[in-house]
Steps between C-alpha positions, in 0.01 A plus 500: 500500500763526225420870465580555868831315463589713197410817692700389806802412284489825305466702821791310655723558196398865479639557850842362414761669288343345187295740287142377525163667546235311693245781473431402138403147605296628793319742269423221249369267774280778634361562150416129478289535816746373760430567868683828574564418867650158425708638214636786713588259783680257265690779321596668829631177652699413187646848465586527869672159498702611198609805698602271785736324257657840431527563875689170545725582205578836657550341840777276370620709207783671682671168565611515137601865469871421477456275197596627156164410352306693765274745317472790749784727604554583865405859419166394351421292807600784731274746311209257515551449872513876559180547305324226696622642832371844401149383406477201732300183492177686419634533147422130461140604443631615159645160407215461248647766274613375159824699516703456815260273687704184447820677597330626814419144610858395432633794704265407785671162514844662498386729782367197690148635540293266717341247265153526659500879480619466141221257407232717660608829339578353160179297505289807578653700216469218249141424604404865450654490153291196402187654649561805279512268195157366601360852520663601172351193333155586638541858383609395152187287463279811523 
């Protein structure tokens, strides 16, 4: 049970702006004989919930854009919004990507993407990523 909690926590943190890689823990648990289906479900739920935190941050981020400490310039936000409008909500299937995926979930919140659509698309992409880790682990055992 503690292994599942560690996997969930690492997957959750990996989806936030913190640099963390849950695939390493998933890979190790698979090598120890963990149930691949259970591990993929736990990792997917944790990673998707972490992305939901980013969505909420994006949703309310613009309330602080006039503060001196605000990190993003108006131009950066405008460019991100243009990019998201060009590629649309289907781009959320790519939220699993190590570079840009977290920013994509934040932008989705700024753009006020429907939370249920967000959860479905992000969850599908993240689940497919973890399934690929299972297959890579199986392949590496050969």
